[in-house]
C-alpha positions as CSV (number, residue, x, y, z in Angstrom):
1,M,-26.3,-30.2,-18.0
2,K,-23.0,-28.6,-17.5
3,T,-21.1,-27.5,-20.5
4,V,-17.3,-27.6,-19.9
5,L,-14.8,-25.9,-22.3
6,V,-11.5,-27.7,-22.0
7,T,-8.7,-25.9,-23.9
8,G,-5.7,-27.9,-24.9
9,G,-7.7,-31.0,-24.6
10,A,-5.8,-33.0,-27.1
11,G,-2.5,-32.6,-25.1
12,F,-1.2,-34.9,-22.4
13,I,-3.0,-33.7,-19.3
14,G,-6.0,-32.2,-21.1
15,S,-6.8,-35.5,-22.9
16,N,-6.5,-37.5,-19.7
17,F,-8.8,-35.0,-18.0
18,L,-11.4,-35.2,-20.8
19,L,-11.4,-39.0,-20.7
20,Y,-11.8,-38.8,-16.9
21,L,-14.7,-36.3,-17.1
22,A,-16.4,-38.3,-19.8
23,K,-16.3,-41.4,-17.7
24,K,-17.3,-39.9,-14.4
25,Y,-19.8,-37.3,-15.6
26,P,-21.5,-38.8,-18.7
27,S,-24.2,-36.1,-18.6
28,Y,-21.7,-33.2,-19.0
29,R,-21.3,-31.7,-22.4
30,L,-17.6,-31.5,-23.2
31,L,-16.0,-29.0,-25.7
32,N,-12.4,-29.4,-26.6
33,L,-10.7,-26.3,-28.1
34,D,-7.2,-27.2,-29.3
35,K,-4.8,-25.8,-31.9
36,L,-3.3,-29.2,-32.5
37,T,0.3,-28.2,-32.3
38,Y,3.0,-30.9,-32.3
39,A,1.9,-32.0,-28.8
40,G,-1.8,-32.2,-29.5
41,N,-3.1,-35.6,-30.7
42,L,-6.7,-36.5,-31.3
43,E,-5.8,-40.2,-31.2
44,N,-5.7,-39.7,-27.4
45,L,-9.5,-39.1,-27.5
46,K,-10.7,-41.9,-29.8
47,E,-12.6,-43.4,-26.9
48,I,-15.0,-40.5,-26.8
49,E,-14.8,-38.9,-30.3
50,E,-18.2,-40.3,-31.4
51,R,-20.1,-39.3,-28.3
52,K,-22.9,-36.8,-28.9
53,N,-22.0,-34.8,-25.8
54,Y,-18.4,-34.3,-27.0
55,R,-17.3,-31.8,-29.6
56,F,-13.8,-31.0,-30.9
57,I,-13.1,-27.4,-32.1
58,R,-9.8,-26.7,-33.8
59,G,-8.6,-23.3,-32.8
60,D,-6.0,-21.2,-31.2
61,I,-6.7,-19.5,-27.9
62,A,-4.3,-16.7,-28.9
63,D,-6.8,-15.8,-31.7
64,S,-9.4,-13.7,-30.0
65,A,-11.9,-14.1,-32.8
66,V,-11.9,-17.9,-32.5
67,V,-12.3,-17.7,-28.7
68,G,-15.1,-15.1,-29.0
69,K,-16.9,-17.3,-31.6
70,V,-16.8,-20.4,-29.3
71,F,-18.3,-18.4,-26.4
72,A,-20.9,-16.8,-28.7
73,E,-22.1,-20.2,-30.0
74,E,-22.0,-22.1,-26.8
75,E,-23.5,-21.7,-23.3
76,I,-20.3,-22.4,-21.4
77,D,-20.5,-23.0,-17.7
78,W,-17.0,-23.9,-16.9
79,V,-13.6,-23.2,-18.5
80,V,-10.6,-25.4,-17.8
81,N,-7.5,-23.9,-19.4
82,F,-4.8,-26.4,-20.1
83,A,-3.8,-24.8,-23.4
84,A,-0.2,-23.7,-23.2
85,E,3.2,-24.0,-24.6
86,S,4.7,-26.0,-21.8
87,H,8.2,-27.3,-22.5
88,V,11.1,-25.3,-21.0
89,D,13.6,-26.1,-23.7
90,R,11.3,-24.8,-26.4
91,S,10.7,-21.6,-24.3
92,I,14.4,-20.9,-24.4
93,L,14.5,-21.3,-28.1
94,M,11.2,-19.5,-28.8
95,P,10.2,-17.2,-25.9
96,A,7.8,-15.0,-27.9
97,L,5.6,-18.0,-28.8
98,F,5.2,-18.7,-25.0
99,V,4.2,-15.1,-24.3
100,R,1.6,-15.2,-27.2
101,T,0.0,-18.5,-26.2
102,N,0.3,-18.5,-22.4
103,I,-0.4,-14.9,-21.6
104,M,-2.3,-13.5,-24.6
105,G,-4.3,-16.7,-25.0
106,T,-5.3,-16.7,-21.4
107,A,-6.3,-13.0,-21.7
108,N,-8.6,-13.9,-24.6
109,L,-10.3,-16.6,-22.6
110,L,-10.7,-14.3,-19.6
111,N,-12.2,-11.5,-21.8
112,A,-14.6,-13.9,-23.5
113,A,-15.8,-15.3,-20.2
114,L,-16.1,-11.9,-18.7
115,N,-18.2,-10.6,-21.7
116,R,-20.3,-13.7,-22.1
117,W,-21.1,-14.3,-18.4
118,E,-21.8,-10.5,-17.9
119,G,-21.6,-10.7,-14.1
120,A,-24.0,-13.6,-13.8
121,W,-21.3,-15.6,-12.0
122,E,-23.5,-18.2,-10.2
123,D,-22.3,-21.7,-11.1
124,K,-19.6,-20.3,-13.4
125,R,-16.0,-21.4,-13.0
126,F,-12.7,-20.5,-14.7
127,L,-9.9,-23.0,-13.7
128,Q,-6.4,-22.0,-14.7
129,I,-4.0,-24.9,-14.9
130,S,-0.6,-23.7,-13.8
131,T,2.7,-25.1,-12.6
132,D,5.0,-25.2,-9.6
133,E,7.7,-23.7,-11.8
134,V,6.2,-20.2,-11.2
135,Y,7.7,-20.4,-7.7
136,G,11.3,-20.7,-8.9
137,S,13.7,-23.1,-7.2
138,L,14.0,-24.7,-3.7
139,G,17.1,-25.7,-1.8
140,E,17.4,-29.2,-0.3
141,T,14.7,-28.5,2.3
142,G,11.3,-26.8,2.4
143,Y,8.2,-26.8,0.2
144,F,6.3,-24.5,-2.0
145,T,2.9,-23.3,-0.5
146,E,0.2,-21.3,-2.0
147,T,1.7,-18.2,-0.4
148,T,5.2,-18.7,-1.7
149,P,6.2,-15.6,-3.8
150,L,6.4,-16.1,-7.5
151,D,10.0,-16.2,-8.8
152,P,10.1,-17.7,-12.3
153,H,13.5,-18.4,-13.9
154,T,12.7,-19.4,-17.5
155,P,10.6,-17.9,-20.2
156,Y,8.1,-20.8,-19.8
157,A,7.8,-20.2,-16.0
158,A,7.5,-16.4,-16.5
159,S,4.8,-16.8,-19.1
160,K,2.8,-19.0,-16.7
161,A,3.3,-16.7,-13.8
162,G,2.1,-13.8,-16.0
163,A,-1.0,-15.7,-16.9
164,D,-1.7,-16.6,-13.3
165,L,-1.4,-12.9,-12.2
166,L,-3.7,-12.0,-15.0
167,V,-6.3,-14.6,-13.9
168,K,-6.0,-13.3,-10.3
169,A,-6.4,-9.7,-11.5
170,Y,-9.7,-10.6,-13.3
171,H,-11.0,-12.0,-10.1
172,D,-9.9,-9.0,-8.0
173,T,-11.0,-6.4,-10.5
174,Y,-14.2,-7.8,-12.0
175,G,-15.2,-10.6,-9.7
176,L,-14.7,-13.3,-12.3
177,P,-15.0,-16.7,-10.5
178,V,-11.5,-18.1,-11.1
179,I,-9.4,-20.7,-9.4
180,I,-5.7,-21.5,-10.1
181,S,-4.1,-24.9,-9.6
182,R,-0.4,-25.5,-9.6
183,C,1.0,-29.0,-9.8
184,T,4.3,-30.8,-9.8
185,N,5.7,-32.9,-12.7
186,N,3.1,-35.1,-14.3
187,Y,3.7,-38.4,-15.9
188,G,1.6,-41.2,-17.5
189,P,-0.1,-42.1,-20.8
190,Y,-0.1,-39.8,-23.8
191,Q,2.8,-37.6,-22.7
192,F,4.7,-36.2,-25.6
193,P,8.3,-37.5,-25.7
194,E,10.0,-34.1,-25.2
195,K,9.4,-34.7,-21.5
196,L,11.9,-36.7,-19.5
197,I,10.2,-40.1,-18.9
198,P,8.7,-40.7,-22.4
199,L,11.9,-39.3,-24.0
200,V,14.0,-41.8,-22.1
201,I,11.7,-44.7,-22.9
202,N,11.7,-43.8,-26.6
203,N,15.4,-43.3,-26.8
204,A,16.2,-46.5,-24.9
205,L,14.0,-48.6,-27.1
206,H,16.0,-47.4,-30.0
207,R,19.4,-47.7,-28.2
208,K,19.9,-44.0,-28.5
209,K,21.8,-41.9,-26.0
210,L,19.8,-40.7,-23.0
211,P,20.6,-37.0,-22.5
212,V,20.7,-35.9,-18.8
213,Y,21.3,-32.3,-18.0
214,G,24.2,-31.4,-15.8
215,D,24.9,-34.0,-13.1
216,G,21.3,-35.2,-13.2
217,L,20.8,-34.4,-9.5
218,Q,18.0,-31.9,-10.0
219,I,15.0,-33.0,-7.9
220,R,11.4,-33.1,-9.1
221,D,8.2,-34.2,-7.3
222,W,6.3,-36.6,-9.6
223,L,2.5,-36.8,-9.9
224,Y,0.7,-39.6,-11.8
225,V,-1.6,-37.9,-14.2
226,E,-4.7,-39.8,-13.0
227,D,-4.1,-38.4,-9.5
228,H,-3.9,-34.9,-11.0
229,C,-7.2,-35.4,-12.8
230,K,-8.9,-36.4,-9.5
231,A,-7.5,-33.3,-7.8
232,L,-8.8,-31.1,-10.6
233,D,-12.2,-32.7,-10.4
234,L,-12.4,-31.8,-6.7
235,I,-11.1,-28.2,-7.3
236,L,-13.6,-27.7,-10.2
237,H,-16.6,-28.9,-8.2
238,R,-15.7,-27.9,-4.6
239,G,-12.8,-25.4,-4.7
240,K,-13.3,-21.8,-3.6
241,T,-13.2,-19.2,-6.2
242,G,-10.3,-16.7,-6.0
243,E,-8.1,-19.4,-4.4
244,V,-4.9,-21.2,-5.4
245,Y,-4.5,-24.9,-4.9
246,N,-1.1,-26.7,-5.0
247,I,-1.1,-30.3,-6.1
248,G,1.9,-32.4,-5.2
249,G,2.7,-36.1,-5.3
250,H,5.1,-36.6,-2.4
251,N,7.3,-38.5,-4.9
252,E,10.6,-36.6,-5.1
253,R,13.3,-38.1,-7.2
254,T,16.4,-36.9,-8.9
255,N,16.3,-36.8,-12.7
256,L,19.1,-39.3,-12.7
257,S,17.3,-41.8,-10.5
258,V,14.2,-41.6,-12.7
259,V,16.4,-42.3,-15.8
260,R,18.0,-45.3,-14.0
261,T,14.6,-46.6,-13.0
262,V,13.4,-46.6,-16.6
263,I,16.6,-48.3,-17.8
264,S,16.3,-51.0,-15.1
265,Y,12.7,-51.9,-16.1
266,L,13.4,-52.0,-19.8
267,R,16.6,-54.0,-19.4
268,E,14.8,-56.6,-17.3
269,H,11.6,-56.8,-19.3
270,V,12.3,-55.7,-22.8
271,D,16.0,-55.7,-23.9
272,P,19.0,-56.8,-21.8
273,G,21.2,-54.6,-24.0
274,I,19.6,-51.4,-22.6
275,S,22.0,-50.2,-19.9
276,E,23.3,-47.1,-18.1
277,A,26.0,-46.9,-20.7
278,L,23.4,-45.1,-22.8
279,I,23.3,-42.2,-20.3
280,A,24.9,-39.0,-21.8
281,F,25.5,-36.1,-19.5
282,V,25.0,-32.9,-21.4
283,P,25.6,-29.2,-20.5
284,D,22.9,-28.0,-18.1
285,R,19.8,-26.2,-19.3
286,K,19.8,-22.4,-18.9
287,G,18.0,-21.3,-15.8
288,H,17.6,-24.9,-14.6
289,D,16.0,-24.9,-11.2
290,F,17.5,-27.3,-8.6
291,R,14.5,-28.6,-6.8
292,Y,10.7,-28.4,-6.9
293,G,8.6,-29.7,-4.0
294,I,5.0,-28.8,-3.2
295,D,3.1,-28.9,0.1
296,P,-0.4,-30.1,-0.8
297,A,-1.8,-29.6,2.7
298,K,-4.4,-27.1,1.5
299,I,-6.1,-29.3,-1.0
300,C,-5.8,-32.3,1.3
301,N,-7.3,-30.6,4.3
302,E,-10.0,-28.6,2.5
303,L,-11.1,-30.9,-0.3
304,G,-10.0,-34.3,1.0
305,W,-7.6,-35.1,-1.9
306,R,-4.6,-37.5,-1.5
307,P,-2.1,-38.7,-4.1
308,E,-2.9,-42.4,-4.5
309,T,-0.2,-43.6,-6.9
310,P,3.3,-44.3,-5.5
311,F,6.1,-43.6,-8.0
312,A,7.2,-47.2,-8.1
313,E,3.7,-48.2,-9.2
314,G,3.0,-45.3,-11.5
315,I,6.3,-45.6,-13.4
316,V,5.7,-49.2,-14.2
317,R,2.2,-48.4,-15.5
318,T,3.6,-45.6,-17.6
319,I,6.4,-47.7,-19.2
320,R,3.9,-50.5,-19.9
321,W,1.6,-48.0,-21.6
322,Y,4.3,-46.8,-24.0
323,L,5.4,-50.4,-24.7
324,E,1.8,-51.3,-25.6
325,N,1.4,-48.2,-27.7
326,R,4.6,-48.2,-29.8
327,D,2.8,-47.2,-32.9
328,W,1.5,-44.0,-31.2
329,L,5.1,-43.3,-30.0
330,E,6.5,-43.8,-33.5
331,R,3.9,-41.5,-35.1
332,V,4.4,-38.6,-32.6
333,T,8.2,-38.7,-32.9
334,A,8.3,-38.5,-36.7
335,G,8.9,-35.3,-38.7
336,E,9.2,-32.0,-36.8
337,Y,10.2,-33.8,-33.6
338,Q,13.4,-35.0,-35.2
339,E,14.4,-31.5,-36.1
340,Y,13.6,-30.2,-32.6
341,Y,15.5,-33.0,-31.0
342,R,18.6,-32.2,-33.1
343,R,18.3,-28.5,-32.1
344,V,18.1,-29.2,-28.4
345,Y,20.4,-32.1,-27.8
346,E,22.8,-32.9,-30.7
347,G,26.1,-31.1,-30.4
348,R,25.9,-30.7,-26.7
């Protein structure tokens, strides 16, 4: 029986991945180590919380004692590190927090794995979940590949790039069996509404302004979260250690077009009063990259992965999920979220 430690498993992608693993590999033992910050929500995992092969551990990966205790108490075969501060706007407000969690936290996990596994690498895996933002910005043409030089432009991107380099160094120096994955923008169920799509859905439902940075023409490649989970499954089971795998959805859209798509659906199916008049262009984010686009040829050719969900299908599934889970949306946007929203958007 494999024991898989998933860090940050109560967050958006982590919880989707845990649910995916639990369904596909019912014999695996799943450990979820999560600090439960504002973006972590155990409601996401109600479906599996009573299973005997699932255990939740509340803890901070930036606390070396906590991480060491988990590795001492459990025979961990694989680590999947989702745990991270991940929102660019928050990194601009609180860069030190991103360094602490994303770099020091990753270092703690690497050290614990190194000490516990003691060179007995057979069947061990450390999968670092990263982002295309470490590559910087693209112009109107071209794509990021696994050999694109790292060129981060925000504290968030820099902290993830630093973590990636540390992971690579532990492989090159000690032989730790690591793999790094870098994906494009994810969307789907359980995403915290600081991110564009759930933020727009939530604001539109309340007839609040829909903040769009700059002219809204920044381009992102969108990846439905279930497709991402399938890619990570392949990487974890069949990927080569020491390698980087880029995961892209071939679904490039401007931010403005995504906002307009959400408005159009909600206006037609929910509230005819929701219109583009709600769009409010605000001063652009500091260090805002123009375009991200990934060439996923490596994972396609080597592991047989393909993105299966066209954006037109995935966005409808996503909007419907939030409409069907309005209680969840109301709960996660209460309290601290309101203060954060005021700091980032009001007065712009």
